[in-house]
N, C-alpha and C positions, 0 to 999 in steps of 0.2 A: 504494500500500500504506500501511496505517496500523497503529498498535499496538493498536487497539481489539479485534482478534481474536487478538492475539499470545498464544501459549502456548509455554512452554519445552519443548523435546523431552524426553521422559521419560528418555532415557539421559543427557543432559546434567544433568538434575535429580538423577538417582541418583548420578552420579559426582562431583558438585561440592558446594561450600558457597556459599551466597549471601553476596555482599559488599554489593551495593546496585545502584542504577540511576544511570547518567549521563544526559545529555540524550537520547541515542539508545539506548545499550546497557545491557543487564543485565550486571553484572560478577560473575563466578563464580570461585571458587578451586577448582582441581582437587584433589580429596581424595586426594593422593598426596604424602606427606612427602618422598619421594626427590627430587622435582623441584619447586621453587617455580614455579607455573604458574597463570596466570590466563587466563580465557576471556571474551571480549566477545561478546555476542549482541545484534545489533540487534533492537529490539522492533518488527519489521515482519512481520506475518503473511505467510506464504508465501515469504519471502525465502530463496533458496537460493544465489544468486551475488551477487557485488558489483554486477554490472550490474542486478540486480533493485531496487537502491536508486536513489532519485532523485539527481540530481547534488548537491543540498543535503545529503542523507543521506550520500552518499559522502564529502563534505568533512567532515561532522561525525564520521563513523567514523574517518577519518584523524586528526583532531585527538584523538579519544578513544584511539586506538591510541598516539599520541604521549604523551598524559598517563599512560596506564597503563604504558607502557614506562619513562617517567621515574620513576614511582613504584617500579617494580621495581628500577631501577638504584639509586635512593637507598636502598631498604630492603635489597637483597640483594647489591649490588655484584658482579654476575655477570661471568664472563669474556666471555660472549656472550649476547645475547637472540635466541632463535629466534621468529620471527613467521610464522604460517601460517594460511591458510584452505583447508583440504583438503576436508573434508566427504564423504569416501567412505563412512564408516560412519554418520555423522549428517548428513543432507542439509541441515538447517536451517543457515543462514548463521551461522558463528561463527568468531572469530579467536582463535587460540592465541598466547599470549605466554609463552614458557618460558625461565626463567633457567637458563643452562648454565654448568657449571664443568668445567675440564679433568680434574678428579678425580671427576666424577659417574659413576654406575654405567653410563651408556650412552655416554659420550663416546668418540669424536666422532660416533657414530651417532645417528639420531633416537631420541627417547624412546618413540615409539609402539611398543607391542608388546614392550617390553624388561622382562622379568620381571613379577612380580606387584605390583600396586598396594599401597602401604603407607599406609593411611589415617592422617591426623593423629590424635593423641589430642585430647581435648576442650580441654585447656588450650592446646596448640599451635595448634589451629585458631582458637579464639576470639582468641588473641593476635595471630596473623597477620592474621586478618580485621580486627581493630581497627586494626592498623598500616596496612593497605591503605585502610581507610575514612578514616583521618586523612590519609594522603598524597593521596587522591583528593578530599578536601574534604568528606566526609560529616560529620565530627565537628568 
């Protein structure tokens, strides 16, 4: 698999804000101000499972998950980071990294399906995207 035919799933595109690209993954910010939440999408056409990636891409993905998780820890200081690759609704391989707090609206349950999404306002989203870009080395 390669990234020449990569296309972001329309649902991911509709629900997120673009942050940028790492060596393998497109980095997205879930557009829900209730939960600081980034998504990594390997730019490999047709990838649905971790096992669809080459061993080299699997290693790169793990390193990028680590980098994104450290960025979230530095910026948000969460009680816990939830990391998941579920894909029941969107089959395209993507990794969720969700900053969780003991006082967030869904704690201790999963964030999926909890209430209505509350989009960031423009200033909040551009500020957070800029901070993520700086932490991930884009700026």
